C-alpha atoms as an extended CHARMM CRD file, in Angstrom:
* protein
*
        72  EXT
         1         1  MET       CA            189.9110000000       69.2580000000      253.9320000000  PROA      1               0.0000000000
         2         2  MET       CA            188.1200000000       68.3580000000      257.1700000000  PROA      2               0.0000000000
         3         3  ARG       CA            184.7190000000       69.1680000000      255.6600000000  PROA      3               0.0000000000
         4         4  THR       CA            185.4560000000       66.8390000000      252.7630000000  PROA      4               0.0000000000
         5         5  LEU       CA            186.5020000000       64.0310000000      255.0800000000  PROA      5               0.0000000000
         6         6  LEU       CA            183.4310000000       64.4690000000      257.2760000000  PROA      6               0.0000000000
         7         7  TYR       CA            181.1620000000       64.4420000000      254.2190000000  PROA      7               0.0000000000
         8         8  GLN       CA            182.8280000000       61.2740000000      252.9270000000  PROA      8               0.0000000000
         9         9  ALA       CA            182.4950000000       59.5980000000      256.3280000000  PROA      9               0.0000000000
        10        10  ALA       CA            178.8160000000       60.5170000000      256.5060000000  PROA      10              0.0000000000
        11        11  GLN       CA            178.2040000000       59.3210000000      252.9620000000  PROA      11              0.0000000000
        12        12  THR       CA            179.9340000000       56.0130000000      253.7200000000  PROA      12              0.0000000000
        13        13  LEU       CA            177.8650000000       55.5560000000      256.8650000000  PROA      13              0.0000000000
        14        14  MET       CA            174.6320000000       56.2420000000      254.9880000000  PROA      14              0.0000000000
        15        15  ILE       CA            175.3300000000       54.1100000000      251.9110000000  PROA      15              0.0000000000
        16        16  ASN       CA            177.9500000000       51.4370000000      252.5730000000  PROA      16              0.0000000000
        17        17  VAL       CA            177.7000000000       50.5140000000      256.2550000000  PROA      17              0.0000000000
        18        18  ARG       CA            175.1690000000       47.7400000000      256.7520000000  PROA      18              0.0000000000
        19        19  LYS       CA            175.1610000000       47.8090000000      260.5700000000  PROA      19              0.0000000000
        20        20  TRP       CA            172.3930000000       50.0390000000      261.8880000000  PROA      20              0.0000000000
        21        21  SER       CA            173.0360000000       52.5160000000      264.6360000000  PROA      21              0.0000000000
        22        22  TRP       CA            170.9590000000       55.2370000000      266.2050000000  PROA      22              0.0000000000
        23        23  LEU       CA            173.0140000000       57.7110000000      264.1880000000  PROA      23              0.0000000000
        24        24  LYS       CA            172.2390000000       56.0730000000      260.8480000000  PROA      24              0.0000000000
        25        25  ALA       CA            168.5530000000       55.7730000000      261.7610000000  PROA      25              0.0000000000
        26        26  TRP       CA            168.4910000000       59.4800000000      262.6280000000  PROA      26              0.0000000000
        27        27  ALA       CA            170.0720000000       60.3910000000      259.2730000000  PROA      27              0.0000000000
        28        28  MET       CA            167.7510000000       58.0970000000      257.2970000000  PROA      28              0.0000000000
        29        29  ASN       CA            164.7730000000       59.7840000000      258.9340000000  PROA      29              0.0000000000
        30        30  ILE       CA            166.0850000000       63.1470000000      257.7270000000  PROA      30              0.0000000000
        31        31  ALA       CA            166.7000000000       61.6960000000      254.2510000000  PROA      31              0.0000000000
        32        32  LYS       CA            163.0590000000       60.6240000000      254.0630000000  PROA      32              0.0000000000
        33        33  ARG       CA            161.8730000000       64.1470000000      254.7990000000  PROA      33              0.0000000000
        34        34  ARG       CA            164.5090000000       66.4160000000      253.2280000000  PROA      34              0.0000000000
        35        35  GLY       CA            166.5500000000       64.3460000000      250.7810000000  PROA      35              0.0000000000
        36        36  MET       CA            169.7390000000       62.3290000000      250.8500000000  PROA      36              0.0000000000
        37        37  ARG       CA            172.2060000000       65.1710000000      250.2790000000  PROA      37              0.0000000000
        38        38  LYS       CA            170.8640000000       67.2780000000      253.1290000000  PROA      38              0.0000000000
        39        39  ALA       CA            170.8520000000       64.2220000000      255.3570000000  PROA      39              0.0000000000
        40        40  ILE       CA            174.5010000000       63.5460000000      254.5720000000  PROA      40              0.0000000000
        41        41  VAL       CA            175.4510000000       67.1340000000      255.3980000000  PROA      41              0.0000000000
        42        42  ALA       CA            173.4580000000       66.9610000000      258.6430000000  PROA      42              0.0000000000
        43        43  LEU       CA            175.1310000000       63.6620000000      259.5290000000  PROA      43              0.0000000000
        44        44  ALA       CA            178.5680000000       65.1230000000      258.7780000000  PROA      44              0.0000000000
        45        45  ARG       CA            177.8720000000       67.9800000000      261.1660000000  PROA      45              0.0000000000
        46        46  ARG       CA            176.6040000000       65.6000000000      263.8230000000  PROA      46              0.0000000000
        47        47  LEU       CA            179.7130000000       63.4380000000      263.4330000000  PROA      47              0.0000000000
        48        48  ALA       CA            181.8610000000       66.5320000000      263.9450000000  PROA      48              0.0000000000
        49        49  VAL       CA            179.9770000000       67.4370000000      267.1160000000  PROA      49              0.0000000000
        50        50  ILE       CA            180.2040000000       63.8710000000      268.4390000000  PROA      50              0.0000000000
        51        51  MET       CA            183.9240000000       63.6170000000      267.7030000000  PROA      51              0.0000000000
        52        52  HSD       CA            184.5870000000       66.9910000000      269.3350000000  PROA      52              0.0000000000
        53        53  ARG       CA            182.6950000000       65.8760000000      272.4180000000  PROA      53              0.0000000000
        54        54  MET       CA            184.5220000000       62.5320000000      272.4960000000  PROA      54              0.0000000000
        55        55  MET       CA            187.8520000000       64.3190000000      272.2350000000  PROA      55              0.0000000000
        56        56  GLY       CA            186.8810000000       66.6400000000      275.0760000000  PROA      56              0.0000000000
        57        57  ASP       CA            185.7880000000       64.0860000000      277.6650000000  PROA      57              0.0000000000
        58        58  GLY       CA            187.4880000000       60.9130000000      276.4010000000  PROA      58              0.0000000000
        59        59  THR       CA            184.3790000000       58.7720000000      275.9190000000  PROA      59              0.0000000000
        60        60  GLU       CA            183.8900000000       56.1020000000      273.2590000000  PROA      60              0.0000000000
        61        61  PHE       CA            181.1500000000       55.9430000000      270.6230000000  PROA      61              0.0000000000
        62        62  CYS       CA            178.3080000000       53.5220000000      271.4040000000  PROA      62              0.0000000000
        63        63  TRP       CA            176.5400000000       51.8810000000      268.4430000000  PROA      63              0.0000000000
        64        64  THR       CA            173.3790000000       51.0700000000      270.4310000000  PROA      64              0.0000000000
        65        65  ARG       CA            171.7400000000       52.2360000000      273.6120000000  PROA      65              0.0000000000
        66        66  HSD       CA            172.6270000000       48.8990000000      275.2040000000  PROA      66              0.0000000000
        67        67  ASP       CA            176.3180000000       49.8030000000      274.8750000000  PROA      67              0.0000000000
        68        68  LEU       CA            175.9180000000       52.9950000000      276.8580000000  PROA      68              0.0000000000
        69        69  PRO       CA            177.6280000000       52.9280000000      280.2440000000  PROA      69              0.0000000000
        70        70  SER       CA            175.2600000000       53.0690000000      283.1890000000  PROA      70              0.0000000000
        71        71  ALA       CA            175.0980000000       56.2870000000      285.1460000000  PROA      71              0.0000000000
        72        72  ILE       CA            177.0590000000       56.2230000000      288.3770000000  PROA      72              0.0000000000
């Protein structure tokens, strides 16, 4: 079930979301080289890793590099 949801989230991000992020740019670069389906699977895996990391340390997702908090 989780794999299906991650795949759907990645597919939505690649196709339907108009706002560009570093994550979408990364996936589109893969799609250019390897194809859309492999890019969606790679993006789904990356989303899983990001969400696991966010759950572990309590950070929020940043759409752009300008949104990143400065290092203290």
